C-alpha positions in Angstrom: 28.9 42.1 -47.5 32.0 40.0 -48.1 33.3 43.0 -50.3 32.9 45.3 -47.3 34.7 42.8 -45.2 37.8 42.6 -47.4 38.1 46.3 -47.8 38.4 46.8 -44.2 42.3 46.3 -44.3 44.6 43.5 -43.3 44.6 44.1 -39.6 40.9 43.7 -39.5 41.0 40.7 -41.8 43.6 39.0 -39.6 41.4 39.4 -36.5 38.4 37.8 -38.4 40.4 34.7 -39.5 39.8 31.7 -37.3 41.9 28.7 -37.7 40.6 25.1 -37.6 42.3 24.7 -34.2 40.3 27.6 -32.7 37.0 26.1 -33.9 35.1 24.7 -31.0 35.3 20.9 -31.0 32.0 18.9 -31.2 31.8 17.0 -27.8 31.9 13.3 -28.1 28.6 11.7 -27.4 29.3 8.7 -25.2 26.3 6.7 -26.1 26.0 7.8 -29.7 25.8 4.2 -31.0 23.5 2.9 -28.3 20.7 2.4 -30.8 22.8 0.2 -32.9 24.0 -1.9 -30.0 20.4 -2.3 -28.7 19.3 -3.3 -32.2 22.1 -5.8 -32.5 21.2 -7.5 -29.2 17.5 -7.7 -30.0 18.4 -9.1 -33.5 20.7 -11.7 -31.9 18.3 -12.8 -29.2 15.4 -13.0 -31.9 17.5 -15.1 -34.3 18.4 -17.5 -31.5 14.9 -18.0 -30.4 13.4 -18.3 -33.9 16.2 -20.7 -35.2 16.3 -23.0 -32.3 12.8 -23.1 -31.0 12.0 -25.8 -33.5 13.6 -29.2 -33.6 17.2 -30.0 -34.4 16.8 -30.4 -38.1 15.5 -26.8 -38.6 18.4 -25.5 -36.4 20.9 -27.5 -38.3 19.7 -26.1 -41.7 19.6 -22.5 -40.2 23.2 -22.7 -38.8 24.5 -24.4 -42.1 23.2 -21.2 -44.1 25.0 -19.1 -41.5 28.2 -21.1 -41.9 28.1 -20.5 -45.8 27.6 -16.9 -45.4 30.3 -16.4 -42.6 32.9 -18.2 -44.7 32.0 -16.1 -47.8 32.6 -12.9 -45.6 35.8 -14.4 -44.3 37.0 -15.2 -47.7 36.2 -11.6 -48.7 38.4 -10.4 -45.7 41.4 -12.4 -46.6 41.1 -11.8 -50.4 39.2 -8.7 -51.6 37.0 -9.0 -54.7 36.7 -12.7 -54.5 34.5 -14.2 -57.1 31.4 -16.4 -56.3 32.9 -18.9 -58.9 36.2 -19.1 -57.1 36.8 -23.0 -56.2 38.6 -22.2 -52.8 35.5 -20.3 -51.7 33.3 -23.3 -52.4 35.6 -25.8 -50.7 35.3 -23.9 -47.5 31.5 -23.5 -47.9 30.7 -27.0 -48.9 32.9 -28.7 -46.3 31.7 -26.3 -43.5 28.1 -27.0 -44.2 28.8 -30.8 -44.4 30.5 -30.5 -40.9 27.5 -28.8 -39.5 25.1 -31.3 -41.0 27.1 -34.1 -39.7 27.0 -32.6 -36.2 23.2 -32.2 -36.4 22.3 -35.7 -37.7 25.1 -37.7 -36.2 27.3 -36.1 -33.5 30.0 -33.4 -33.1 32.7 -36.0 -33.7 31.3 -36.7 -37.0 32.1 -33.1 -38.1 35.8 -34.0 -37.8 35.9 -35.8 -41.3 34.6 -33.0 -43.5 36.8 -30.5 -41.6 39.9 -32.5 -42.2 39.1 -33.0 -45.9 38.4 -29.2 -46.2 41.7 -28.2 -44.7 43.5 -30.8 -46.9 41.8 -29.3 -50.0 42.7 -25.8 -48.8 46.3 -26.8 -48.5 46.3 -28.2 -52.0 44.4 -25.3 -53.8 45.3 -22.3 -51.7 48.8 -22.5 -50.2 49.4 -18.9 -50.4 46.6 -18.1 -48.2 46.6 -21.3 -46.1 47.9 -19.6 -42.8 44.7 -17.5 -42.9 42.0 -19.7 -44.5 43.0 -22.9 -42.7 42.5 -21.5 -39.1 39.7 -19.3 -40.1 37.8 -22.3 -41.8 38.4 -24.4 -38.7 37.5 -21.5 -36.3 34.1 -20.6 -37.8 33.1 -24.2 -38.6 34.0 -25.7 -35.3 32.2 -22.9 -33.4 29.0 -23.4 -35.3 29.3 -27.1 -34.8 29.2 -26.6 -31.1 26.2 -24.5 -31.4 24.2 -27.3 -33.2 25.6 -29.7 -30.8 24.1 -27.8 -27.9 20.6 -28.0 -29.4 20.9 -31.8 -29.8 19.8 -32.4 -26.2 16.1 -32.2 -26.3 15.5 -31.4 -22.5 18.0 -28.5 -22.1 19.1 -27.8 -25.6 17.1 -24.6 -26.2 17.8 -23.4 -22.6 21.5 -23.9 -23.1 21.6 -21.9 -26.4 19.5 -19.2 -24.8 22.0 -18.9 -21.9 24.9 -18.8 -24.3 23.3 -15.9 -26.4 22.4 -13.9 -23.2 25.9 -14.3 -21.8 27.4 -13.0 -25.1 25.0 -10.2 -25.3 25.7 -9.3 -21.6 29.4 -9.3 -22.2 28.9 -6.8 -25.1 26.4 -4.7 -23.4 28.1 -4.6 -20.0 31.4 -3.8 -21.7 29.7 -0.9 -23.6 28.2 0.9 -20.8 31.0 0.3 -18.3 33.6 1.4 -20.9 31.8 4.6 -22.0 30.9 5.4 -18.2 34.3 4.9 -16.5 36.8 4.9 -19.3 40.4 4.3 -18.3 43.2 2.3 -19.8 42.6 0.8 -23.1 42.4 -2.9 -23.5 44.2 -3.3 -26.8 44.4 0.2 -28.5 46.2 -0.9 -31.7 43.3 -3.4 -32.5 40.3 -1.8 -30.8 40.9 1.9 -29.7 37.6 2.2 -27.9 37.7 -0.9 -25.8 38.8 -0.4 -22.1 39.7 -2.6 -19.2 36.8 -1.0 -17.3 34.6 -2.2 -20.1 36.0 -5.7 -20.1 35.3 -6.0 -16.4 31.9 -4.5 -16.7 31.0 -7.1 -19.3 32.2 -10.0 -17.1 30.0 -8.7 -14.2 26.8 -8.5 -16.2 27.6 -12.1 -17.7 27.9 -13.3 -14.2 24.5 -11.8 -13.4 23.0 -13.7 -16.3 24.4 -16.9 -14.7 22.9 -16.0 -11.4 19.5 -15.4 -13.0 19.5 -18.8 -14.6 20.4 -20.4 -11.1 17.9 -18.4 -9.2 15.2 -19.0 -11.8 15.3 -22.7 -10.9 16.2 -23.9 -14.4 18.3 -26.6 -13.1 21.5 -24.8 -13.3 24.4 -25.9 -10.9 25.7 -22.7 -9.2 29.2 -24.0 -8.9 29.3 -24.6 -12.8 27.2 -21.8 -14.3 29.0 -18.9 -12.7 32.6 -19.7 -13.6 31.4 -20.9 -16.9 29.4 -17.6 -17.6 32.7 -15.7 -16.8 34.8 -18.0 -19.1 32.4 -17.7 -22.0 32.2 -14.0 -21.7 36.0 -13.7 -21.6 36.1 -15.9 -24.7 33.4 -13.7 -26.4 35.4 -10.7 -25.8 38.5 -12.4 -27.2 36.6 -13.3 -30.2 35.5 -9.8 -30.8 39.1 -8.6 -30.5 40.2 -11.5 -32.9 38.0 -10.5 -35.6 38.9 -6.8 -35.2 42.6 -7.6 -35.4 42.1 -9.7 -38.7 40.1 -6.8 -40.3 42.6 -4.3 -39.2 45.4 -6.5 -40.8 43.6 -6.6 -44.0 42.4 -2.9 -44.0 38.7 -4.0 -43.8 36.1 -2.1 -41.9 33.1 -4.5 -42.1 33.0 -8.2 -43.0 30.2 -7.4 -45.5 27.0 -5.4 -45.7 24.5 -8.2 -45.2 23.0 -6.5 -42.2 22.3 -2.9 -43.2 23.8 -0.5 -40.8 25.3 -3.4 -38.8 28.0 -4.8 -41.1 28.1 -8.6 -41.7 27.4 -11.8 -39.8 31.0 -12.1 -38.6 30.7 -8.6 -37.2 27.7 -9.5 -35.2 28.6 -13.0 -34.2 32.3 -12.8 -33.6 31.8 -12.7 -29.8 29.4 -15.7 -30.1 32.0 -17.8 -32.0 34.5 -17.2 -29.2 32.1 -18.1 -26.6 31.0 -21.4 -28.4 34.5 -22.5 -28.6 35.0 -22.0 -24.9 31.9 -23.9 -24.2 32.9 -26.8 -26.4 36.4 -26.9 -24.8 35.0 -27.0 -21.3 32.4 -29.6 -22.3 34.9 -32.0 -24.0 37.2 -31.7 -20.9 34.3 -33.1 -18.9 34.0 -29.9 -16.7 30.2 -29.5 -17.1 29.4 -32.3 -14.5 29.0 -31.8 -10.9 
């Protein structure tokens, strides 16, 4: 058949040629990755419930494991091909775990000592990468220490952790659906080409709804505190997502690791949570959670 085609002459052959530009484009499916998003949300909530349902000791050990894995991922982003025998890697892991343990068994202020020692050792052993490793070490460690500190309160600790997780999930899910549905101007196209302002607003609205549910549910939430705090945590969650995306883009990395098959690494899944935790810790230390 193909011989008959090419014997038909140049005019016929020219009419039969179809350029790539003329090929019909496959329409973009707006919610193609909905399954991945849904699985991530379920995974996040399930992990939170399982890890924090028990006492503070179990939660502390669980978060300590997460701290070590996240700092391994972060080191892989900053320096590709990092070896598990590298001293700098173990400096960050050991002192991050110590900070989380100090928080769980003593207080959040107790984490300051191992964190300070960790930064000092990084400055001594890894000056070339200090501007990335120092802030990254503090950012990840401090956020996870805040998470453990939340659970220390026996009466409301589990409820507070659950609220935090749901607000972060709501900010992500609301942003996903609003952004894909309404589109519009990009939020930060150089860092995250798919995120839009409509998505950011949709995430804030759904996070606000989570705060309302906790208030209406009669779980002791103060309306004047939980609504603005839910919005603030959602904003910080979206900022945490963008921050990790910008760091990965800077180093040319797609995923922080492959620890979660089909979902990337822990940092890819918990980047928003880290930002939200730091916002909560800041508000709490400023004494704005009373009233």
